[in-house]
C-alpha positions in Angstrom: 120.8 92.2 28.7 119.6 91.7 32.1 121.5 90.7 35.3 120.2 89.1 38.6 121.0 87.0 41.4 120.9 83.1 40.9 121.0 80.5 44.2 123.2 82.3 46.8 126.3 83.8 45.0 125.0 82.8 41.5 124.5 85.7 38.8 122.1 84.8 35.8 122.7 87.1 32.7 120.1 86.7 29.7 121.1 88.2 26.5 119.1 88.1 23.5 118.1 84.5 24.2 121.2 83.6 25.7 120.8 82.6 29.1 124.2 82.7 31.3 124.5 81.2 35.0 127.7 82.2 36.9 128.9 80.2 39.6 126.1 78.1 39.7 125.8 75.8 43.1 125.4 72.1 42.9 121.8 70.8 43.7 120.4 74.6 43.0 120.2 73.9 38.7 116.8 72.7 37.3 117.4 69.7 35.9 115.9 70.5 33.0 116.9 74.0 32.2 117.4 75.8 29.6 120.8 77.7 30.6 122.8 77.8 27.5 126.4 78.7 29.2 127.1 78.1 32.8 130.7 79.1 33.7 132.7 78.1 37.2 135.4 80.4 38.5 136.3 78.1 42.1 136.4 74.9 40.5 134.6 72.4 38.2 131.8 70.7 39.4 133.0 67.8 41.4 129.6 65.4 41.2 127.8 63.7 38.4 124.7 65.3 39.5 125.4 67.9 36.6 125.9 65.0 34.0 123.4 66.5 31.8 125.0 70.2 31.6 128.5 69.0 31.4 128.4 69.8 27.3 127.4 73.4 28.8 129.9 74.2 31.7 132.9 76.6 31.1 135.4 76.1 33.6 139.4 77.2 33.8 141.6 78.7 30.7 141.2 79.0 27.6 138.5 81.0 25.1 135.2 80.0 24.2 132.5 80.7 21.8 129.2 79.7 22.3 126.4 80.8 20.6 128.3 84.0 19.6 129.2 84.7 23.7 132.9 85.5 23.3 134.4 84.3 26.7 138.2 83.9 27.7 139.1 82.6 31.4 142.5 82.4 32.8 144.2 80.6 35.2 143.0 82.5 38.5 139.8 81.9 37.5 138.7 85.1 36.1 136.5 85.5 33.1 135.6 88.3 30.7 133.0 87.7 28.4 131.3 89.9 25.5 127.8 89.9 25.0 126.1 92.7 23.6 128.9 94.4 22.6 129.6 94.7 26.5 132.8 93.6 28.2 131.5 91.6 31.5 134.3 90.8 34.0 134.1 88.1 36.8 137.2 88.0 39.1 138.3 84.7 40.1 140.7 85.7 42.9 141.9 88.8 44.9 144.9 89.4 43.0 143.0 89.7 39.6 144.2 89.4 36.4 144.7 91.4 33.8 142.3 89.4 31.2 139.9 91.6 33.2 141.6 95.3 31.9 139.0 95.4 28.9 135.4 94.7 31.3 133.0 97.4 31.4 130.9 95.4 34.1 132.9 94.1 36.9 131.6 91.3 39.1 133.7 90.6 42.6 133.2 90.3 46.0 132.9 92.7 48.8 136.3 92.5 49.2 139.2 95.9 49.5 141.5 94.2 47.5 139.3 93.4 44.6 137.6 96.5 44.6 141.6 97.8 44.7 141.9 95.7 41.6 139.1 97.0 40.0 140.0 100.9 40.1 143.3 99.9 37.8 140.7 99.6 34.9 138.0 101.7 33.4 134.8 99.7 34.5 131.5 101.8 34.3 129.6 99.7 36.3 130.9 97.0 38.8 128.4 95.0 40.7 128.9 93.1 44.4 127.7 89.5 44.8 127.6 89.9 48.8 124.6 91.3 50.9 126.8 94.6 51.5 129.4 96.3 49.9 131.2 98.3 52.4 134.9 97.2 52.0 133.9 98.1 48.3 132.7 101.6 48.8 135.2 102.2 51.5 137.6 101.7 49.0 136.1 102.7 45.6 134.5 106.3 47.3 131.0 105.2 46.3 127.8 104.5 47.4 126.1 101.6 46.3 122.4 101.2 45.0 121.1 97.9 46.0 119.1 96.2 43.5 117.4 92.9 42.8 117.9 92.7 38.7 119.9 95.2 36.6 119.2 95.8 33.2 122.2 97.4 30.9 122.6 98.6 27.2 125.6 99.4 25.7 124.3 103.2 25.7 123.1 102.8 29.0 127.4 103.0 30.8 127.4 106.4 31.9 131.0 108.2 32.3 131.2 107.7 35.9 131.5 104.6 38.1 128.1 102.9 39.1 128.0 100.2 41.9 125.4 98.1 42.9 124.5 94.9 44.9 122.6 92.8 43.2 120.2 91.1 46.2 
């Protein structure tokens, strides 16, 4: 699985020919994109600019299965998805959600509350979606490694927690 930023604070995951974009910004998605799944954590798209991809947008609570990628959304806009047998969590609020408890990889903003919440679980990889990770580093007692792209396989999940910044 390959993970990289997409148009600012969005994330693109590529897994076995499936392309997933988390938190796409309006105006940043090409009209003829081949992306299979778009996940919104803040709110649904408000304009009809993206009407061509409406059938591929996951927004809000529920259980979803798209092309073998299982996803669960919660009322606080947190998401858990399973791809390549790796559970990936996206925290939608500072309070977090128990849905994320299974996550082996967690994406979060550079906020101490989100980092404190992530310590409750056993995630092996924490990825900060900001340019810096000072608050998360302080809260977790880890030093972040800054990368443009992360390639991850289930066997790569180490016993110790790794902290990354996607730039």
